[in-house]
C-alpha positions in Angstrom: 0.4 18.1 -10.1 1.8 18.0 -13.3 6.1 17.6 -13.7 8.3 20.8 -15.0 10.3 20.3 -17.8 13.1 20.2 -15.4 11.5 17.4 -13.4 11.0 15.5 -16.3 14.6 16.1 -17.4 16.7 14.7 -14.0 13.9 11.7 -13.5 15.1 10.9 -17.1 18.8 10.1 -15.7 18.1 9.5 -12.1 15.7 6.6 -13.0 17.4 4.9 -15.9 21.4 5.4 -14.7 22.2 2.2 -12.8 24.6 4.2 -10.4 22.8 4.5 -7.2 25.0 7.1 -5.6 23.8 10.4 -5.1 20.6 10.0 -6.4 18.6 11.7 -4.0 21.1 14.6 -4.1 19.9 15.2 -7.5 16.3 14.9 -6.8 16.6 17.1 -4.2 18.6 19.5 -6.5 15.8 19.2 -9.1 13.0 20.4 -6.2 15.0 22.8 -5.5 15.5 24.6 -8.8 12.0 23.7 -10.0 9.8 23.6 -6.6 6.8 21.0 -6.4 3.3 22.0 -5.6 1.1 20.1 -4.0 -0.8 17.6 -5.4 -1.5 13.6 -6.5 0.8 12.4 -8.8 1.3 9.0 -10.8 4.6 7.5 -10.6 6.1 4.2 -11.6 8.4 2.4 -9.4 11.8 0.4 -11.1 10.0 -3.2 -10.1 6.9 -1.9 -12.6 4.1 -1.1 -10.3 1.8 2.4 -10.5 1.4 4.3 -7.3 -0.7 7.4 -7.1 1.5 9.7 -4.4 0.7 12.7 -2.3 3.3 15.3 -3.3 3.1 17.0 -0.4 5.0 14.1 1.8 8.6 15.2 0.7 9.6 11.0 0.8 7.2 10.2 -1.7 8.3 13.1 -4.3 11.5 11.0 -4.6 9.3 8.1 -5.7 9.0 10.0 -8.8 12.5 10.2 -9.5 14.4 7.1 -8.3 11.1 4.6 -8.5 12.2 3.7 -5.1 11.3 4.2 -1.6 13.1 2.7 1.3 15.2 0.7 -0.7 17.1 -1.6 2.1 13.6 -2.4 3.2 11.8 -3.5 0.3 14.8 -5.3 -1.0 14.8 -7.8 2.3 11.0 -7.7 2.2 11.7 -8.8 -1.4 13.8 -11.6 -0.3 11.8 -13.0 2.4 8.2 -12.6 1.0 7.5 -16.1 -1.1 4.5 -17.2 -3.7 1.9 -18.3 -2.3 2.4 -16.3 1.4 -0.3 -14.8 3.2 1.0 -11.3 4.3 -0.2 -8.6 6.7 0.0 -5.2 6.3 -0.9 -3.0 8.9 -0.3 0.8 9.1 -0.8 0.4 5.1 -0.5 4.0 4.2 -0.8 4.7 0.3 0.2 0.9 -0.2 3.7 0.6 -1.0 4.0 -2.7 0.6 0.6 -3.5 0.0 1.3 -3.5 -3.7 4.9 -5.2 -3.4 3.1 -8.0 -1.4 0.4 -7.7 -4.0 3.1 -8.8 -6.5 5.2 -11.5 -4.3 2.8 -13.7 -3.1 1.2 -14.3 -6.5 -2.8 -15.2 -7.1 -2.4 -17.8 -4.8 -1.3 -15.5 -2.0 -2.9 -13.2 0.0 -2.4 -10.0 1.3 -4.3 -8.0 3.9 -4.2 -4.6 4.7 -5.2 -2.6 7.3 -5.1 1.3 7.1 -7.3 3.6 9.5 -7.3 7.1 8.1 -10.0 7.2 5.6 -7.9 9.5 2.8 -5.2 7.3 3.3 -7.3 4.7 2.3 -8.7 5.9 -0.5 -5.3 6.3 -2.2 -4.5 2.9 -0.9 -7.3 1.4 -2.8 -6.5 3.2 -5.7 -3.3 1.7 -5.9 -3.9 -1.5 -5.0 -6.3 -1.8 -8.2 -3.9 -0.1 -10.2 -1.7 -2.9 -10.2 -2.2 -6.8 -10.1 -5.3 -8.2 -10.3 -6.5 -7.2 -6.9 -8.9 -10.3 -5.8 -6.2 -11.9 -3.6 -5.7 -8.7 -1.5 -8.2 -7.4 1.1 -8.2 -3.9 2.3 -9.3 -3.1 5.6 -10.3 0.8 6.8 -9.4 0.0 10.1 -6.6 0.2 13.1 -5.7 -2.9 14.8 -5.3 -2.8 18.7 -5.8 -4.6 22.0 -9.7 -4.1 22.4 -12.7 -3.7 19.8 -14.0 -0.3 19.8 -14.1 3.2 18.4 -11.5 5.4 18.5 -9.8 8.9 17.1 -7.1 9.2 15.1 -5.0 12.5 15.1 -3.9 14.0 11.8 -0.9 16.5 12.9 -1.0 19.9 11.6 2.5 20.3 9.3 2.9 16.1 8.9 1.6 13.8 6.0 -1.9 11.8 7.0 0.8 9.0 7.1 2.0 10.0 10.8 -1.6 10.1 12.5 -1.7 8.1 15.6 -3.9 7.3 18.3 -2.1 9.4 20.4 -1.8 13.1 20.6 2.1 13.5 21.2 1.9 17.3 22.8 3.0 20.3 21.5 1.5 20.1 18.1 -2.0 20.9 16.6 -3.7 18.1 15.3 -7.3 17.4 13.9 -9.2 14.1 14.5 -10.9 11.5 12.5 -13.2 8.7 13.8 -12.3 5.2 13.0 -12.8 1.5 14.1 -10.2 -0.5 16.1 -10.4 -4.4 16.0 -7.8 -6.9 17.4 -5.8 -8.9 14.5 -7.2 -12.2 16.8 -10.7 -11.3 16.0 -9.9 -11.0 12.1 -7.8 -13.9 11.9 -10.3 -15.9 13.5 -13.3 -14.1 11.6 -11.9 -15.0 8.4 -9.5 -18.6 9.2 -6.6 -17.1 8.6 -3.4 -19.6 10.8 -0.7 -19.5 8.6 0.7 -15.7 8.5 4.0 -15.6 6.7 5.0 -12.2 7.0 4.4 -9.0 8.7 4.4 -5.6 8.5 3.5 -2.8 11.0 4.2 0.5 11.3 1.2 2.2 13.5 2.7 5.6 15.5 3.7 4.0 18.5 0.5 1.8 18.7 2.8 -1.5 18.2 2.4 -3.0 21.7 -1.3 -2.6 22.3 -1.5 -4.2 18.9 0.7 -7.3 19.8 -1.5 -7.4 23.0 -4.8 -8.3 20.7 -2.6 -10.7 18.4 -1.9 -13.7 20.3 -2.9 -16.1 17.4 0.1 -15.5 15.7 2.2 -16.6 17.9 0.2 -19.7 18.6 0.5 -20.5 14.6 2.4 -23.9 13.7 4.8 -21.4 12.2 5.9 -18.7 14.0 5.8 -15.5 11.3 8.3 -13.4 10.5 7.5 -9.8 11.5 9.2 -6.0 10.4 8.4 -3.5 13.1 9.2 -0.1 13.5 10.7 0.7 17.2 10.6 3.9 17.5 11.3 6.2 20.6 9.8 8.9 19.1 6.4 7.2 18.6 6.3 4.6 21.5 6.8 7.5 24.0 3.2 8.9 23.4 2.0 5.6 24.4 4.1 5.4 27.9 6.6 2.3 26.7 9.9 1.8 25.3 11.0 0.2 22.1 12.7 -2.6 24.6 9.0 -3.2 25.3 8.8 -4.5 22.1 11.4 -6.6 22.1 10.7 -8.1 25.4 7.1 -8.8 24.6 7.8 -10.7 21.6 10.4 -12.7 23.0 8.5 -13.7 26.2 6.1 -15.3 23.4 8.2 -17.3 20.3 11.5 -18.0 20.0 13.0 -14.9 17.8 16.4 -13.4 16.9 16.6 -9.6 16.2 17.7 -7.4 13.8 18.2 -3.7 12.8 17.7 -2.6 9.8 20.2 -0.1 8.6 19.2 1.6 5.9 22.0 3.6 4.6 24.3 0.9 5.4 21.9 -1.7 3.5 23.0 -4.4 6.6 20.8 -6.5 9.0 22.6 -6.2 12.4 22.0 -8.3 15.6 20.8 -6.7 18.7 19.5 -8.1 21.8 18.0 -4.9 22.6 18.1 -1.3 22.8 20.6 0.8 24.8 18.9 3.5 26.9 19.4 6.2 24.9 18.8 5.2 21.9 16.0 6.3 19.5 15.1 2.9 18.0 14.7 1.5 14.5 13.2 -0.6 12.3 13.5 -4.1 13.5 13.5 -7.3 11.3 12.3 -10.1 14.0 13.0 -13.4 13.0 11.8 -16.8 14.2 14.9 -19.0 15.2 14.1 -21.6 12.2 13.7 -19.3 9.5 16.0 -20.2 6.5 17.9 -17.1 7.2 20.2 -18.3 3.7 18.2 -15.9 2.1 19.3 -12.8 3.9 23.0 -13.7 4.0 24.5 -10.7 2.1 22.9 -7.7 4.6 24.1 -9.9 8.2 26.6 -8.2 9.7 
């Protein structure tokens, strides 16, 4: 896809203005004036990374105009991850967070990314190679779960590939692609990793299954910080609730839980979700974590 004159004009203002309010409305206006066709587009982020995005994904189209994606979560991760850290990006998609971690951990750190969907994995690989020297980034075309086996990932009609899941959810057409699933325990053992500092997990409902195969994380001398999507819309496809994730983690380590409010840029401590709650992105902080780095987000 090639940006139109209207796109370039709007981007020139949106990308460079220090005023955050209204950026997404202006981006949406530009796309309504000049609709965006399907295709691949090279974009630059505000922190200097380069990414190729699929413009069929509405969320990614805004990166072209703003240079940002999930700004609150990105800023929180940037305050947590340090040079020399070992990070896991589970459900890496096109690599927004993989390349962020790549930048943050430096040459002495490590990033291990997992993406089972073949086309997404190819996009991930290209994006990593375009940025910092990728020698400290290990890319795995794998799913993580509680056993090792061959599985099928379902790519749903009308949804970006990033929403692919092992569950079918019902009511929507899909195509299936084969993938291999292993446990995180076996991966950590085979690669002699026992010092994971940060885990980002977004696997479209398979989070509990993945954690059941990841007990080594809770056996480390220092527990990792984890950020997990706990969404009722996806956990229901695996017959559990977001609260089951909190209870499982609480039963395996000393953690506090914080809901990330992406519109207010805040972290709110929670004990769990109400019965009618749809869930949230949740930051799981070990109780011995130096939370001073996140002070401005706490409410």
